[in-house]
C-alpha positions in Angstrom: -0.1 0.1 0.0 2.7 2.5 1.0 4.8 1.7 -2.2 1.7 2.1 -4.3 1.0 5.6 -2.7 4.7 6.7 -3.4 4.4 5.7 -7.0 1.1 7.4 -7.4 2.3 10.5 -5.6 5.2 11.0 -8.0 2.7 10.9 -10.9 1.4 14.5 -11.0 -1.7 13.6 -13.0 -2.8 10.5 -11.2 -6.4 10.5 -10.0 -5.3 9.4 -6.5 -3.0 12.3 -6.0 -5.5 14.9 -7.4 -8.1 13.5 -5.1 -5.7 13.9 -2.0 -4.5 17.3 -3.1 -8.0 18.8 -3.8 -9.9 16.8 -1.1 -11.3 19.9 0.8 -11.0 22.4 -2.0 -13.2 23.5 -4.9 -12.8 20.9 -7.6 -14.5 22.9 -10.3 -11.5 25.2 -10.1 -9.3 25.2 -13.2 -6.3 23.4 -11.8 -8.2 20.2 -10.9 -9.9 20.2 -14.3 -6.6 20.6 -16.1 -4.8 17.9 -14.2 -7.9 15.6 -14.7 -7.9 16.4 -18.6 -4.1 16.3 -19.0 -3.7 12.7 -20.4 -6.6 13.3 -22.9 -5.2 16.7 -24.0 -1.7 15.1 -24.6 -3.1 12.3 -26.6 -5.2 14.7 -28.8 -2.0 16.8 -29.4 0.1 13.7 -30.2 -2.4 12.5 -32.6 -2.9 15.9 -34.2 0.9 16.5 -34.6 1.4 13.0 -36.2 -1.6 13.5 -38.5 -0.2 16.9 -39.6 3.3 15.5 -40.3 1.8 12.6 -42.3 -0.4 14.9 -44.3 2.4 17.2 -45.0 4.7 14.5 -46.1 2.0 12.9 -48.4 0.9 16.2 -50.0 3.5 16.2 -52.8 2.4 12.6 -53.9 -1.3 13.7 -53.9 -0.5 16.8 -56.0 1.6 14.6 -58.4 -1.4 12.3 -58.9 -3.7 15.1 -60.0 -1.1 16.7 -62.3 -0.3 13.5 -64.1 -3.8 13.7 -65.9 -2.5 16.4 -68.2 -1.7 15.6 -71.8 2.0 15.2 -72.4 3.3 17.5 -75.3 5.9 15.9 -77.5 8.8 18.3 -78.1 10.8 17.6 -81.2 14.5 18.3 -80.8 16.5 19.1 -84.0 19.8 17.2 -83.9 21.3 18.7 -87.0 25.1 18.8 -86.9 26.6 22.2 -87.7 30.1 22.6 -89.1 31.9 25.2 -87.1 35.3 24.9 -88.7 36.7 28.2 -90.1 36.8 28.7 -93.8 40.0 28.0 -95.5 42.5 31.0 -96.0 42.8 32.2 -99.5 46.6 32.5 -100.3 45.9 35.1 -103.1 44.0 37.5 -100.8 46.2 40.5 -99.8 46.7 41.2 -96.1 44.7 44.0 -94.6 46.3 47.4 -94.5 48.0 48.5 -91.3 45.9 50.5 -88.8 46.4 54.2 -88.8 45.7 54.4 -85.0 48.7 52.3 -84.2 52.1 54.1 -84.3 53.9 51.6 -82.2 57.3 50.6 -83.8 57.9 47.7 -81.6 61.5 48.7 -80.9 60.8 51.0 -77.9 60.0 49.5 -74.4 56.9 51.7 -74.0 54.9 53.1 -76.8 54.3 56.9 -76.6 50.7 56.7 -78.2 49.2 53.8 -76.4 51.3 53.3 -73.3 51.7 49.6 -74.0 55.2 47.9 -74.3 
């Protein structure tokens, strides 16, 4: 009996402890009701949380099922090979004339007109 009372006393929401604590007090007061309803409240919270997690994790699959009903549009891809080699150099074509903007002679270390070496 004494061992049972000690185990029940350490459980805050046990019926026996609540009866002893609220023996000569107003049991319609909020603390008694909260302690009496605590296991039920915890169970509702647990089930609600588990349901929400399951619903959130399943939602993408449900959306995918509804999106799958749309017609698939076939996209035609043109795989034509394009030749990107440069055209051959014509040996009879004269070289381009020298640029008039460039006055570098290549002999000096730093060019006076452009500042490059």
